[in-house]
MDTraj code that builds the backbone (N, CA, C; nanometers):
import mdtraj as md
import numpy as np

residues = "MET GLU LYS ALA ILE GLY LEU ALA LEU PHE LEU ALA ILE THR SER GLY THR ALA GLY ILE SER PRO LEU ILE GLY VAL GLY ALA GLN GLY LEU GLU LEU LYS SER PRO SER LEU GLU PHE LEU ALA ILE GLY GLY ASN SER LEU LEU PRO SER SER ILE LEU PRO GLU PRO LYS ILE ILE LYS THR VAL LYS VAL VAL VAL THR ALA TYR SER SER SER VAL PHE GLU THR ASP ASP THR PRO THR ILE THR ALA SER ASN THR GLU VAL ARG ASP GLY ILE ILE ALA ASN ASN LEU LEU PRO PHE GLY THR LYS VAL ARG LEU PRO GLU LEU TYR GLY ASP LYS ILE PHE VAL VAL GLU ASP ARG MET ASN ARG ARG LYS GLY SER TYR HIS PHE ASP ILE TRP PHE PRO SER TYR ARG GLU ALA LYS ASN PHE GLY ALA GLN ASN THR TYR LEU GLU VAL LEU ALA ASN".split()
xyz = np.array([
    [-0.9587, 0.5189, 5.2687],
    [-1.0495, 0.5952, 5.3608],
    [-1.1477, 0.4986, 5.4231],
    [-1.2089, 0.4037, 5.3378],
    [-1.3098, 0.3125, 5.3879],
    [-1.2454, 0.2221, 5.5000],
    [-1.1211, 0.1729, 5.4823],
    [-1.0598, 0.0903, 5.5801],
    [-1.0370, 0.1714, 5.7103],
    [-1.0060, 0.3020, 5.7011],
    [-0.9854, 0.3783, 5.8199],
    [-1.1231, 0.3969, 5.8975],
    [-1.2267, 0.4157, 5.8217],
    [-1.3597, 0.4351, 5.8806],
    [-1.4025, 0.3020, 5.9504],
    [-1.3783, 0.1891, 5.8755],
    [-1.4120, 0.0583, 5.9317],
    [-1.3345, 0.0359, 6.0604],
    [-1.2106, 0.0613, 6.0619],
    [-1.1193, 0.0420, 6.1764],
    [-1.1745, 0.1408, 6.2937],
    [-1.2078, 0.2591, 6.2581],
    [-1.2521, 0.3491, 6.3588],
    [-1.3821, 0.3012, 6.4175],
    [-1.4726, 0.2510, 6.3327],
    [-1.5998, 0.2024, 6.3862],
    [-1.5756, 0.0752, 6.4860],
    [-1.4877, -0.0077, 6.4324],
    [-1.4491, -0.1296, 6.5148],
    [-1.3946, -0.0931, 6.6500],
    [-1.3035, 0.0065, 6.6562],
    [-1.2448, 0.0497, 6.7729],
    [-1.3455, 0.1198, 6.8655],
    [-1.4428, 0.1940, 6.8018],
    [-1.5430, 0.2590, 6.8809],
    [-1.6298, 0.1611, 6.9507],
    [-1.6688, 0.0604, 6.8810],
    [-1.7577, -0.0415, 6.9346],
    [-1.6927, -0.1291, 7.0434],
    [-1.5711, -0.1784, 7.0021],
    [-1.5047, -0.2635, 7.1105],
    [-1.4589, -0.1833, 7.2247],
    [-1.4097, -0.0655, 7.2051],
    [-1.3661, 0.0160, 7.3283],
    [-1.4903, 0.0471, 7.4161],
    [-1.6026, 0.0734, 7.3559],
    [-1.7200, 0.1042, 7.4361],
    [-1.7718, -0.0197, 7.5145],
    [-1.7613, -0.1301, 7.4595],
    [-1.8093, -0.2569, 7.5314],
    [-1.7095, -0.2959, 7.6371],
    [-1.5868, -0.2554, 7.6318],
    [-1.4914, -0.2897, 7.7345],
    [-1.4913, -0.1893, 7.8410],
    [-1.5786, -0.0848, 7.8365],
    [-1.5792, 0.0119, 7.9430],
    [-1.4672, 0.1206, 7.9288],
    [-1.4137, 0.1331, 7.8105],
    [-1.3144, 0.2375, 7.7873],
    [-1.3774, 0.3434, 7.7045],
    [-1.3282, 0.4687, 7.7367],
    [-1.3830, 0.5772, 7.6438],
    [-1.3349, 0.5574, 7.5107],
    [-1.4186, 0.5940, 7.4132],
    [-1.3865, 0.5760, 7.2736],
    [-1.2519, 0.6328, 7.2313],
    [-1.1887, 0.5702, 7.1332],
    [-1.0575, 0.6175, 7.0920],
    [-1.0613, 0.6928, 6.9692],
    [-1.1712, 0.7533, 6.9316],
    [-1.1856, 0.8272, 6.8092],
    [-1.2332, 0.9628, 6.8315],
    [-1.1743, 1.0514, 6.7489],
    [-1.2113, 1.1935, 6.7666],
    [-1.2401, 1.2506, 6.6253],
    [-1.2994, 1.3575, 6.6150],
    [-1.3159, 1.4206, 6.4804],
    [-1.2233, 1.5472, 6.4798],
    [-1.1428, 1.5467, 6.3802],
    [-1.0491, 1.6619, 6.3643],
    [-1.0596, 1.7129, 6.2193],
    [-0.9724, 1.7995, 6.1812],
    [-0.9670, 1.8637, 6.0538],
    [-0.9671, 1.7639, 5.9385],
    [-0.8977, 1.6502, 5.9559],
    [-0.8781, 1.5442, 5.8619],
    [-0.9924, 1.4380, 5.8622],
    [-1.0927, 1.4687, 5.9441],
    [-1.2012, 1.3666, 5.9489],
    [-1.1814, 1.2927, 6.0851],
    [-1.2102, 1.1572, 6.0785],
    [-1.1936, 1.0743, 6.1931],
    [-1.0499, 1.0559, 6.2278],
    [-1.0157, 1.0713, 6.3552],
    [-0.8798, 1.0512, 6.3951],
    [-0.8744, 0.9544, 6.5134],
    [-0.7784, 0.8705, 6.5185],
    [-0.7630, 0.7797, 6.6404],
    [-0.6888, 0.8471, 6.7449],
    [-0.7405, 0.8357, 6.8742],
    [-0.6678, 0.8936, 6.9888],
    [-0.5932, 0.7799, 7.0512],
    [-0.4968, 0.8157, 7.1322],
    [-0.4222, 0.7200, 7.2115],
    [-0.5011, 0.6869, 7.3380],
    [-0.5078, 0.5561, 7.3725],
    [-0.5732, 0.5193, 7.4944],
    [-0.4960, 0.5665, 7.6137],
    [-0.5705, 0.5950, 7.7215],
    [-0.5085, 0.6444, 7.8460],
    [-0.4956, 0.5292, 7.9521],
    [-0.5518, 0.4117, 7.9173],
    [-0.5509, 0.3045, 8.0199],
    [-0.4340, 0.2113, 7.9992],
    [-0.3845, 0.1557, 8.1157],
    [-0.2755, 0.0454, 8.0960],
    [-0.3503, -0.0815, 8.0840],
    [-0.2951, -0.1759, 8.0046],
    [-0.3508, -0.3062, 7.9840],
    [-0.2656, -0.4134, 8.0336],
    [-0.3222, -0.5232, 8.0814],
    [-0.2362, -0.6423, 8.1204],
    [-0.2671, -0.7514, 8.0337],
    [-0.1548, -0.8257, 8.0009],
    [-0.1771, -0.9508, 7.9272],
    [-0.2020, -1.0624, 8.0234],
    [-0.3142, -1.1297, 7.9983],
    [-0.3513, -1.2441, 8.0940],
    [-0.3332, -1.3683, 8.0173],
    [-0.2466, -1.4640, 8.0595],
    [-0.2214, -1.5829, 7.9862],
    [-0.1643, -1.5654, 7.8508],
    [-0.1133, -1.4546, 7.8165],
    [-0.0503, -1.4240, 7.6877],
    [-0.1570, -1.4141, 7.5755],
    [-0.2842, -1.4239, 7.6065],
    [-0.3819, -1.4112, 7.4978],
    [-0.4834, -1.3062, 7.5056],
    [-0.5050, -1.2506, 7.6310],
    [-0.6106, -1.1526, 7.6415],
    [-0.5582, -1.0303, 7.7022],
    [-0.6214, -0.9179, 7.6708],
    [-0.5877, -0.7877, 7.7304],
    [-0.7040, -0.7445, 7.8187],
    [-0.6766, -0.7008, 7.9365],
    [-0.7702, -0.6423, 8.0214],
    [-0.7271, -0.5070, 8.0805],
    [-0.8137, -0.4062, 8.0935],
    [-0.7763, -0.2886, 8.1595],
    [-0.7250, -0.3207, 8.3018],
    [-0.6088, -0.2797, 8.3358],
    [-0.5457, -0.3133, 8.4689],
    [-0.6347, -0.2534, 8.5850],
    [-0.7103, -0.1527, 8.5522],
    [-0.7932, -0.0921, 8.6636],
    [-0.9081, -0.1768, 8.7081],
    [-0.9484, -0.2829, 8.6352],
    [-1.0629, -0.3698, 8.6756],
    [-1.0151, -0.4858, 8.7507],
    [-0.8965, -0.5130, 8.7666],
    [-0.8435, -0.6366, 8.8319],
    [-0.8331, -0.6044, 8.9828],
    [-0.8994, -0.6810, 9.0675],
    [-0.8856, -0.6635, 9.2106],
    [-0.7478, -0.7016, 9.2617],
    [-0.7091, -0.6421, 9.3781],
    [-0.5843, -0.6783, 9.4366],
    [-0.5978, -0.8182, 9.4952],
    [-0.5029, -0.9128, 9.4641],
    [-0.5131, -1.0468, 9.5150],
    [-0.4989, -1.0511, 9.6693],
    [-0.5762, -1.1460, 9.7338],
    [-0.5737, -1.1601, 9.8740],
    [-0.4512, -1.2470, 9.9065],
    [-0.3726, -1.2020, 10.0087],
    [-0.2556, -1.2720, 10.0497],
    [-0.2991, -1.3655, 10.1663],
    [-0.2752, -1.4967, 10.1436],
    [-0.3136, -1.6023, 10.2435],
    [-0.2115, -1.6126, 10.3481],
    [-0.0796, -1.6141, 10.3012],
    [0.0354, -1.6380, 10.3859],
    [0.1605, -1.5800, 10.3377],
    [0.2491, -1.5322, 10.4217],
    [0.3756, -1.4852, 10.3803],
    [0.4816, -1.5661, 10.4559],
    [0.5793, -1.6109, 10.3819],
    [0.6820, -1.7027, 10.4362],
    [0.8212, -1.6583, 10.3788],
    [0.9188, -1.6837, 10.4594],
    [1.0659, -1.6643, 10.4165],
    [1.1016, -1.7926, 10.3347],
    [1.1603, -1.7730, 10.2135],
    [1.1975, -1.8779, 10.1391],
    [1.3280, -1.8629, 10.0655],
    [1.3843, -1.9682, 10.0157],
    [1.5054, -1.9587, 9.9204],
    [1.4540, -1.9687, 9.7832],
    [1.5005, -1.8809, 9.6946],
    [1.4568, -1.8814, 9.5553],
    [1.5848, -1.8979, 9.4647],
    [1.5798, -1.9931, 9.3857],
    [1.6778, -2.0159, 9.2827],
    [1.6073, -2.0174, 9.1422],
    [1.6871, -2.0486, 9.0454],
    [1.6330, -2.0431, 8.9052],
    [1.6829, -2.1723, 8.8286],
    [1.6047, -2.2005, 8.7248],
    [1.6359, -2.2996, 8.6353],
    [1.5921, -2.2761, 8.4964],
    [1.6439, -2.3442, 8.4000],
    [1.6041, -2.3310, 8.2618],
    [1.5642, -2.4661, 8.2035],
    [1.5429, -2.4646, 8.0780],
    [1.5016, -2.5964, 8.0107],
    [1.6195, -2.6731, 7.9588],
    [1.7334, -2.6402, 8.0101],
    [1.8562, -2.7221, 7.9727],
    [1.8439, -2.8610, 8.0126],
    [1.8835, -2.9570, 7.9231],
    [1.8674, -3.0971, 7.9431],
    [1.9388, -3.1368, 8.0744],
    [2.0417, -3.0866, 8.1131],
    [2.1137, -3.1314, 8.2284],
    [2.0525, -3.0755, 8.3587],
    [1.9433, -2.9885, 8.3525],
    [1.8793, -2.9403, 8.4657],
    [1.7349, -2.9978, 8.4882],
    [1.6875, -3.0698, 8.3825],
    [1.5554, -3.1275, 8.3915],
    [1.5579, -3.2800, 8.3591],
    [1.4288, -3.3275, 8.3466],
    [1.4134, -3.4680, 8.3071],
    [1.4160, -3.4795, 8.1520],
    [1.3608, -3.5859, 8.1000],
    [1.3682, -3.6110, 7.9574],
    [1.2622, -3.5252, 7.8764],
    [1.1860, -3.4402, 7.9449],
    [1.0907, -3.3442, 7.8724],
    [1.1193, -3.2068, 7.9232],
    [1.2292, -3.1428, 7.8797],
    [1.2730, -3.0139, 7.9386],
    [1.1745, -2.8984, 7.9149],
    [1.0891, -2.9065, 7.8265],
    [0.9994, -2.7887, 7.8072],
    [0.8564, -2.8187, 7.8548],
    [0.8358, -2.9287, 7.9187],
    [0.7048, -2.9571, 7.9779],
    [0.7189, -2.9654, 8.1308],
    [0.6298, -2.8936, 8.1939],
    [0.6345, -2.8937, 8.3470],
    [0.5729, -3.0212, 8.4076],
    [0.5884, -3.0337, 8.5350],
    [0.5328, -3.1563, 8.6051],
    [0.3836, -3.1556, 8.5991],
    [0.3244, -3.0343, 8.5746],
    [0.1693, -3.0301, 8.5650],
    [0.1259, -3.0478, 8.4142],
    [0.2272, -3.0745, 8.3379],
    [0.1965, -3.1032, 8.1862],
    [0.1588, -2.9823, 8.1059],
    [0.2190, -2.8681, 8.1384],
    [0.2101, -2.7443, 8.0585],
    [0.3413, -2.7038, 7.9983],
    [0.3404, -2.6245, 7.9029],
    [0.4632, -2.5693, 7.8391],
    [0.5300, -2.4761, 7.9338],
    [0.6614, -2.4758, 7.9429],
    [0.7265, -2.3766, 8.0279],
    [0.7092, -2.2418, 7.9652],
    [0.7052, -2.1388, 8.0474],
    [0.6853, -2.0011, 8.0056],
    [0.7142, -1.9070, 8.1201],
    [0.7271, -1.7820, 8.0888],
    [0.7592, -1.6769, 8.1915],
    [0.6420, -1.6935, 8.2967],
    [0.6819, -1.6749, 8.4248],
    [0.5828, -1.6835, 8.5289],
    [0.5675, -1.8223, 8.5936],
    [0.6448, -1.9201, 8.5483],
    [0.6321, -2.0583, 8.6067],
    [0.7281, -2.0595, 8.7210],
    [0.6885, -2.1261, 8.8296],
    [0.7679, -2.1444, 8.9506],
    [0.7506, -2.2875, 8.9930],
    [0.8593, -2.3500, 9.0392],
    [0.8587, -2.4863, 9.0854],
    [0.8715, -2.4931, 9.2479],
    [0.7861, -2.5747, 9.3030],
    [0.7950, -2.6019, 9.4456],
    [0.7382, -2.7373, 9.4802],
    [0.7787, -2.7992, 9.5811],
    [0.7346, -2.9346, 9.6202],
    [0.6242, -2.9413, 9.7170],
    [0.5891, -2.8271, 9.7844],
    [0.4838, -2.8297, 9.8846],
    [0.3467, -2.7777, 9.8326],
    [0.3489, -2.6699, 9.7622],
    [0.2180, -2.6041, 9.7201],
    [0.1575, -2.6868, 9.5971],
    [0.0223, -2.6927, 9.5957],
    [-0.0389, -2.7586, 9.4806],
    [-0.0186, -2.6922, 9.3491],
    [-0.0271, -2.7619, 9.2418],
    [-0.0211, -2.6998, 9.1109],
    [-0.1337, -2.5974, 9.0964],
    [-0.0988, -2.4857, 9.0338],
    [-0.2013, -2.3837, 9.0143],
    [-0.1994, -2.2736, 9.1204],
    [-0.1247, -2.3012, 9.2333],
    [-0.1111, -2.1956, 9.3383],
    [-0.0459, -2.0732, 9.2913],
    [-0.0985, -1.9564, 9.3121],
    [-0.0343, -1.8293, 9.2681],
    [0.0403, -1.7671, 9.3844],
    [0.1576, -1.7212, 9.3582],
    [0.2498, -1.6642, 9.4533],
    [0.3093, -1.5395, 9.3957],
    [0.3617, -1.4483, 9.4875],
    [0.4360, -1.3303, 9.4504],
    [0.5655, -1.3249, 9.5309],
    [0.6655, -1.2694, 9.4675],
    [0.7964, -1.2410, 9.5384],
    [0.8164, -1.0884, 9.5360],
    [0.7508, -1.0151, 9.6230],
    [0.7465, -0.8693, 9.6114],
    [0.8819, -0.8032, 9.6234],
    [0.9713, -0.8502, 9.6993],
    [1.1097, -0.7925, 9.7180],
    [1.1874, -0.7976, 9.5795],
    [1.1605, -0.9033, 9.5080],
    [1.2295, -0.9283, 9.3803],
    [1.1553, -0.8863, 9.2524],
    [1.0272, -0.9009, 9.2541],
    [0.9498, -0.8862, 9.1320],
    [0.8202, -0.7982, 9.1513],
    [0.8079, -0.7289, 9.2654],
    [0.6913, -0.6460, 9.2867],
    [0.5602, -0.7192, 9.2799],
    [0.4698, -0.6752, 9.1960],
    [0.3342, -0.7344, 9.1860],
    [0.3281, -0.8562, 9.0862],
    [0.4322, -0.8974, 9.0265],
    [0.4298, -1.0044, 8.9342],
    [0.3818, -1.1335, 8.9963],
    [0.2879, -1.2033, 8.9374],
    [0.2314, -1.3229, 8.9918],
    [0.2968, -1.4449, 8.9165],
    [0.3428, -1.5399, 8.9967],
    [0.3957, -1.6678, 8.9465],
    [0.2940, -1.7793, 8.9833],
    [0.2991, -1.8838, 8.9004],
    [0.2058, -2.0027, 8.9160],
    [0.2902, -2.1185, 8.9299],
    [0.2530, -2.1951, 9.0496],
    [0.3322, -2.3235, 9.0778],
    [0.2804, -2.4266, 8.9623],
    [0.3757, -2.4665, 8.8779],
    [0.3386, -2.5593, 8.7770],
    [0.4409, -2.6696, 8.7572],
    [0.5508, -2.6659, 8.8425],
    [0.6591, -2.7565, 8.8231],
    [0.7046, -2.8067, 8.9653],
    [0.7865, -2.9066, 8.9673],
    [0.8311, -2.9640, 9.0889],
    [0.9921, -2.9582, 9.0772],
    [1.0569, -2.9910, 9.1980],
    [1.2038, -2.9813, 9.2091],
    [1.2518, -3.1195, 9.2611],
    [1.3855, -3.1298, 9.2608],
    [1.4314, -3.2533, 9.3330],
    [1.3899, -3.2500, 9.4755],
    [1.3647, -3.3658, 9.5271],
    [1.3167, -3.3754, 9.6673],
    [1.4115, -3.3190, 9.7697],
    [1.5369, -3.3274, 9.7442],
    [1.6342, -3.2706, 9.8448],
    [1.6254, -3.1291, 9.8678],
    [1.5540, -3.0542, 9.7788],
    [1.5427, -2.9065, 9.7975],
    [1.4446, -2.8656, 9.9095],
    [1.3507, -2.9522, 9.9480],
    [1.2571, -2.9253, 10.0588],
    [1.1366, -2.8401, 10.0157],
    [1.0575, -2.7973, 10.1240],
    [0.9293, -2.7337, 10.0992],
    [0.9382, -2.5844, 10.0824],
    [1.0409, -2.5178, 10.1422],
    [1.0570, -2.3742, 10.1411],
    [1.1595, -2.3278, 10.0420],
    [1.1745, -2.4056, 9.9357],
    [1.2689, -2.3705, 9.8285],
    [1.1807, -2.3503, 9.7004],
    [1.2012, -2.2472, 9.6246],
    [1.1278, -2.2255, 9.5064],
    [1.2210, -2.2003, 9.3862],
    [1.1932, -2.2468, 9.2635],
    [1.2737, -2.2378, 9.1580],
    [1.1982, -2.1660, 9.0385],
    [1.2467, -2.0528, 8.9966],
    [1.1818, -1.9753, 8.8866],
    [1.2451, -2.0186, 8.7610],
    [1.1528, -2.0353, 8.6593],
    [1.1994, -2.0803, 8.5209],
    [1.2388, -1.9603, 8.4436],
    [1.3561, -1.9771, 8.3789],
    [1.4085, -1.8658, 8.2906],
    [1.4396, -1.9316, 8.1455],
    [1.4307, -1.8462, 8.0463],
    [1.4425, -1.9074, 7.9103],
    [1.5809, -1.9530, 7.8761],
    [1.6792, -1.9078, 7.9442],
    [1.8145, -1.9548, 7.9139],
    [1.8959, -1.9948, 8.0399],
    [1.9914, -2.0752, 8.0259],
    [2.0714, -2.1261, 8.1328],
    [2.1511, -2.0077, 8.1923],
    [2.1997, -1.9165, 8.1102],
    [2.2760, -1.7983, 8.1546],
    [2.1941, -1.7117, 8.2451],
    [2.0674, -1.6842, 8.2126],
    [1.9801, -1.6040, 8.2973],
    [1.9555, -1.6709, 8.4245],
    [1.9339, -1.7988, 8.4277],
    [1.9045, -1.8716, 8.5499],
    [2.0320, -1.8703, 8.6349],
    [2.1465, -1.8840, 8.5778],
    [2.2737, -1.8838, 8.6535],
    [2.2969, -1.7472, 8.7147],
    [2.2730, -1.6474, 8.6400],
    [2.2890, -1.5054, 8.6907],
    [2.1977, -1.4711, 8.8003],
    [2.0782, -1.5364, 8.8078],
    [1.9823, -1.5121, 8.9138],
    [2.0350, -1.5549, 9.0449],
    [2.1103, -1.6662, 9.0475],
    [2.1672, -1.7166, 9.1692],
    [2.0762, -1.7763, 9.2665],
    [2.1030, -1.7640, 9.3977],
    [2.0144, -1.8063, 9.5044],
    [1.9832, -1.6841, 9.5893],
    [1.8574, -1.6576, 9.6259],
    [1.8316, -1.5423, 9.6994],
    [1.7330, -1.5824, 9.8181],
    [1.7434, -1.5292, 9.9343],
    [1.6459, -1.5417, 10.0412],
    [1.5545, -1.4236, 10.0320],
    [1.4253, -1.4495, 10.0366],
    [1.3297, -1.3417, 10.0234],
    [1.1965, -1.3879, 10.0883],
    [1.0931, -1.2953, 10.0963],
    [0.9643, -1.3363, 10.1299],
    [0.8795, -1.3666, 10.0197],
    [0.7934, -1.4713, 10.0316],
    [0.7011, -1.5130, 9.9301],
    [0.5584, -1.5021, 9.9848],
    [0.4700, -1.4456, 9.9005],
    [0.3272, -1.4324, 9.9359],
    [0.2541, -1.5347, 9.8626],
    [0.1709, -1.6232, 9.9366],
    [0.0846, -1.7253, 9.8736],
    [-0.0502, -1.6449, 9.8607],
    [-0.1036, -1.6498, 9.7346],
    [-0.2279, -1.5707, 9.7090],
    [-0.3457, -1.6673, 9.6960],
    [-0.4694, -1.6101, 9.7339],
    [-0.5882, -1.6839, 9.7090],
    [-0.6116, -1.7023, 9.5667],
    [-0.6552, -1.8209, 9.5246],
    [-0.6842, -1.8483, 9.3900],
    [-0.8255, -1.7998, 9.3582],
])
top = md.Topology()
chain = top.add_chain()
for i, resn in enumerate(residues, 1):
    res = top.add_residue(resn, chain, resSeq=i)
    for name in ("N", "CA", "C"):
        top.add_atom(name, md.element.get_by_symbol(name[0]), res)
traj = md.Trajectory(xyz[None], top)
């Protein structure tokens, strides 16, 4: 019971400071945990923020591009297949392009809705400036994605 009360107090304090209504109610059994009604977003894989407090990103430019996919397979990359050209680990949300600076945020609304990708890798020069490559965890997933023509939104950082 002490652990439950401690957890309840922790949740009450942390939810109140995050601007969320408390997750605790009093019922016949004493303190009860309630289900939160907010959606949360994972930011960088480490933090949770209520999605309602994030502003809509500003679109700087929309362009028609070719989108393909790649994986960390040795035959698709250089001698460091899990490290991007910007020296970060590959992960979901990485996109490669030769024109935009590292750290540029983009969206592919026709393919992925509001999902934001970050330019952190480069491609072979022959691909050109209007070609983007999405990283996938496996070669099979990348191959199944194929090549698609779509609109890309460049977002303000």
